[in-house]
C-alpha positions in Angstrom: 0.0 0.0 0.0 2.9 2.4 0.8 4.3 2.2 -2.7 0.8 2.8 -4.1 0.5 5.9 -2.0 3.9 7.2 -3.3 2.7 6.5 -6.8 -0.5 8.5 -6.3 1.4 11.5 -4.9 3.7 11.4 -8.0 0.8 11.3 -10.4 -1.8 13.5 -8.8 -1.4 17.2 -8.0 -3.2 20.4 -8.8 -2.3 24.0 -9.0 -4.2 26.6 -6.8 -3.7 30.3 -6.6 -3.2 31.1 -2.9 -2.3 34.5 -1.6 -1.4 35.6 -5.1 1.0 32.8 -6.1 0.7 29.4 -7.8 1.1 26.6 -5.4 1.2 22.9 -6.3 -1.1 21.0 -4.0 -0.5 17.4 -3.2 -3.5 15.9 -1.3 -3.4 13.1 1.2 -3.3 10.2 -1.2 -6.1 8.0 0.3 -8.2 10.8 2.0 -10.7 12.9 0.1 -11.5 15.3 3.0 -9.6 18.6 3.2 -8.7 20.4 6.3 -7.5 17.3 8.2 -4.3 15.7 9.3 -2.8 12.8 7.4 -3.7 9.6 9.2 0.0 8.7 9.7 0.7 12.1 11.3 -2.3 11.6 13.5 -1.0 8.2 14.6 2.5 9.6 15.4 0.9 12.3 17.5 -1.6 10.1 19.3 0.7 7.1 19.8 4.3 8.4 20.3 5.2 5.3 22.3 5.0 3.3 19.0 7.8 5.4 17.6 10.6 5.7 20.2 13.8 7.6 19.3 16.8 8.6 21.4 20.0 10.2 20.3 22.4 8.5 22.7 25.2 10.7 21.7 23.5 13.7 23.3 24.5 14.9 26.8 21.0 15.2 28.4 22.3 17.3 31.2 23.6 20.2 29.1 21.7 23.4 29.5 22.3 27.0 28.2 20.6 30.0 29.6 18.2 27.6 31.3 17.2 26.0 28.0 17.5 22.2 28.0 19.7 21.9 24.9 20.9 18.4 25.7 17.4 17.0 26.3 16.2 18.6 23.1 19.1 17.0 21.2 18.4 13.6 22.7 14.8 13.5 21.3 15.4 15.2 18.0 15.3 12.8 15.1 13.7 9.7 13.7 14.6 6.1 12.8 13.8 6.3 9.1 14.4 3.6 6.5 17.2 3.1 4.0 15.3 2.5 0.7 18.5 2.1 -1.5 19.2 -1.6 -0.9 22.9 -0.8 -0.1 23.6 0.6 -3.6 25.1 3.9 -2.4 28.7 4.2 -1.2 29.2 6.3 1.9 32.5 8.1 2.5 33.4 10.1 5.7 35.7 13.0 5.1 37.0 16.1 6.9 36.9 19.4 5.1 39.1 22.3 6.2 37.0 25.5 6.9 37.6 29.0 8.2 36.5 27.8 11.7 38.3 24.5 11.7 37.5 20.9 10.6 34.1 20.2 9.1 33.0 16.5 9.0 31.0 15.5 5.9 29.4 12.3 4.6 29.5 11.8 0.9 26.9 9.5 -0.7 27.9 8.3 -4.2 26.3 6.1 -6.8 28.5 4.1 -9.1 29.0 6.1 -12.3 31.6 6.4 -15.0 30.5 9.9 -15.7 30.6 13.1 -13.6 27.4 13.6 -11.7 25.5 16.5 -10.3 26.0 17.2 -6.6 23.7 18.2 -3.8 25.0 19.7 -0.6 22.5 18.7 2.1 22.1 20.7 5.4 20.2 19.0 8.2 17.6 20.7 10.4 17.3 21.0 14.1 16.6 24.6 15.1 20.3 25.4 14.6 21.0 23.7 18.0 20.2 20.0 17.3 19.8 17.5 14.5 22.6 15.5 12.9 23.8 13.9 9.7 22.5 10.6 11.1 18.9 11.7 10.9 19.1 12.7 7.3 21.4 9.9 6.1 18.6 7.8 4.5 17.0 10.7 2.7 20.4 11.7 1.4 21.1 8.2 0.2 17.7 8.0 -1.5 18.3 11.3 -3.4 21.7 10.1 -4.5 20.2 6.9 -5.9 17.2 8.4 -7.6 19.1 11.4 -9.1 22.3 9.5 -9.9 24.0 12.4 -8.0 26.6 12.8 -5.3 25.1 14.0 -2.1 27.3 15.7 0.5 25.8 16.0 4.0 27.3 18.7 6.3 28.0 18.1 10.0 28.1 21.8 10.7 28.8 23.4 14.1 25.7 23.8 16.2 24.7 26.7 18.5 24.8 27.6 21.3 28.4 26.4 21.6 29.0 27.8 18.1 26.7 30.7 17.4 26.0 32.5 14.1 27.8 32.7 11.7 29.9 29.6 12.6 27.4 27.0 11.3 26.6 29.1 8.2 30.4 29.5 7.5 30.8 25.7 7.7 28.0 25.1 5.1 29.4 27.7 2.7 32.9 26.3 3.1 31.7 22.9 2.1 29.9 24.2 -0.9 33.2 25.9 -2.0 35.1 22.7 -1.4 32.6 20.7 -3.6 32.9 23.3 -6.3 36.7 23.3 -6.2 37.2 19.5 -5.9 34.6 18.1 -8.3 37.2 15.9 -9.9 38.0 14.1 -6.6 34.3 13.1 -5.9 33.3 12.6 -9.6 31.1 15.7 -9.6 30.3 18.2 -12.5 31.1 21.5 -10.8 28.6 23.2 -13.0 25.8 21.2 -11.6 25.8 21.9 -7.8 22.6 22.3 -5.8 22.0 22.9 -2.1 19.1 21.6 0.0 18.1 21.4 3.6 15.1 21.1 5.9 13.9 23.6 8.5 17.0 25.3 9.9 18.9 23.5 7.1 16.5 25.1 4.6 17.4 28.5 6.1 21.1 27.8 5.8 20.6 26.6 2.2 18.7 29.8 1.3 21.4 32.1 2.9 24.3 30.1 1.3 22.6 30.7 -2.0 22.2 34.4 -1.3 25.8 34.7 -0.3 26.9 32.9 -3.4 25.0 35.4 -5.5 26.2 38.4 -3.4 29.8 37.4 -3.9 29.3 36.6 -7.6 30.8 33.2 -7.2 27.7 31.5 -8.9 28.6 28.0 -7.6 25.0 27.0 -6.8 22.7 26.2 -9.7 19.7 24.9 -7.7 18.2 25.2 -4.2 15.6 22.9 -2.7 14.2 24.5 0.5 12.3 22.1 2.6 10.0 23.9 5.1 12.7 26.5 5.7 12.7 29.2 8.4 13.0 32.3 6.3 12.4 35.0 9.0 13.7 34.8 12.5 13.4 38.5 13.2 10.2 39.8 14.8 10.5 42.9 12.7 7.2 43.8 10.9 7.3 43.1 7.2 4.7 43.5 4.4 5.7 40.0 3.2 4.7 38.0 6.2 2.2 38.1 9.1 1.6 34.8 10.8 -2.1 33.9 11.6 -3.8 30.7 12.7 -6.5 31.7 10.3 -4.3 30.6 7.4 -4.7 27.0 8.4 -7.8 25.1 7.2 -9.3 23.0 9.9 -12.4 20.9 9.2 -11.8 18.0 11.6 -9.4 17.2 14.5 -9.1 20.9 15.2 -7.4 20.6 18.6 -4.8 18.1 17.2 -4.1 20.4 14.2 -3.6 23.3 16.5 -1.2 21.2 18.5 0.7 20.3 15.3 0.9 23.9 14.1 1.6 25.7 17.4 4.0 23.2 18.9 6.8 24.7 16.8 5.5 28.2 17.6 5.9 27.5 21.3 9.6 26.5 20.7 10.7 29.7 18.9 12.6 30.8 22.0 15.3 28.4 21.2 16.2 30.4 18.1 17.7 33.1 20.4 20.4 30.5 21.1 21.5 30.8 17.5 22.7 34.4 17.8 25.1 36.2 20.1 22.8 39.3 19.9 19.1 39.6 19.1 19.8 42.4 16.6 21.4 39.7 14.3 18.0 38.3 13.6 17.7 41.0 11.0 20.9 40.0 9.3 20.4 39.1 5.6 22.1 35.8 6.3 19.7 35.0 9.2 16.3 36.2 7.9 16.5 36.0 4.1 12.8 37.0 3.8 13.9 40.5 4.8 16.5 40.8 1.9 15.2 43.5 -0.5 16.8 42.2 -3.7 16.1 38.5 -4.4 16.9 38.7 -8.1 19.5 36.5 -9.9 19.0 33.5 -7.7 19.0 29.9 -9.1 16.1 27.6 -9.9 14.3 26.9 -6.7 12.0 24.3 -5.2 10.0 25.3 -2.1 8.4 22.4 -0.1 6.0 23.0 2.8 3.6 21.0 4.9 0.1 22.2 5.4 0.1 22.1 9.2 3.6 23.5 9.8 4.0 26.7 11.8 6.6 28.0 9.4 4.7 27.0 6.2 3.5 30.6 5.6 7.0 32.1 5.8 8.3 29.5 3.3 5.4 30.4 1.0 6.1 34.1 1.5 9.7 33.6 0.4 8.7 31.6 -2.7 6.2 34.3 -3.6 8.9 36.9 -3.4 11.2 34.8 -5.5 8.6 34.5 -8.2 8.0 38.2 -8.1 11.7 38.6 -8.7 11.4 36.4 -11.9 13.1 33.4 -10.3 12.2 29.9 -11.7 10.5 28.6 -8.5 8.0 25.9 -7.8 6.1 25.7 -4.5 4.7 22.4 -3.3 2.3 22.1 -0.3 1.6 18.7 1.1 -1.8 18.5 2.6 -2.1 17.0 6.0 1.6 17.1 6.8 3.2 18.7 9.8 6.8 19.9 10.4 9.8 17.6 9.8 8.0 15.1 7.6 11.0 14.1 5.5 12.5 12.5 8.6 9.8 9.9 8.3 11.1 8.4 5.0 9.6 4.9 4.7 6.6 5.8 6.9 5.2 8.9 5.2 4.8 8.5 1.4 5.1 12.3 1.2 8.7 12.1 2.4 9.6 9.8 -0.5 7.6 11.9 -3.0 9.5 15.0 -1.8 12.9 13.2 -2.4 11.6 12.2 -5.9 10.8 15.8 -6.7 14.3 16.9 -5.7 15.9 14.1 -7.6 14.0 14.9 -10.8 15.2 18.5 -10.5 18.8 17.5 -10.1 18.6 15.2 -13.1 17.5 18.2 -15.2 20.4 20.5 -14.3 
């Protein structure tokens, strides 16, 4: 049944004009009703004991400014599935960056020809997450796209606050661009992608690449990215619960949406000073000029607190004549790509990215 649901997602979508932009809507594949949670999301929310996860590497006792960073790190993640049948080679490498060593994992298919590359940046609110959590999604993209995927184990806040993690990600992109021969990559076909905080870092790396005129990045796939961390008022974005359609399970939907809203305080751990929230490389939605950016895929979940800021960013990209597609998965909450193998939407999202990479 799972494979059938993935097939339906790939074959069935529709375009709706929402808040002045075209958005590709992918419905819950086996549910006709709108304004409801996907049954798999509902099961995870109602029966968390069925899906235990613990990051045993995390120090649960670690706190910072009374925030339980270690405890948050210990529960952040998911035991997803490897859908590649062991066909992808994994290489561990250390890249030299301006702030020191940066561990990366390189996922490579077998190929006699140079391949596109995707630098992948994991999520976790800038303070958590790991390359372990996104390993299987990265492998899957590598297989489906016949591309080399490089996953960045960047420095996390609060031990390493902005711009340290951002620097790491950009340094890895530069390394991939300058060392394509070593990893069998076509340096003219480099993309960047990430989820949540990783989506933010992907967007700002792409901005910096444009600002510097280095033009290394030819594609960005932003998966439910945080695009504004500042509380500064902007005409582009104003969050409201009214933007979320709720026709059933209203309280559960509110919990799904507002759970992330209630954790926004942890974002202050990312910066040494709150004024940095308005930095162009922290809140890309505030950047005035979004022209001359590469082809973009924006992916959002219907019941994600940061869905509307992702859609606001894609709208601005389109208004700047950027080649940008926006996909909204109905019934999904935040962090759904972590559930590869359980949520068919996660696999469909990886397929969309893989297809884009193949077209570079």
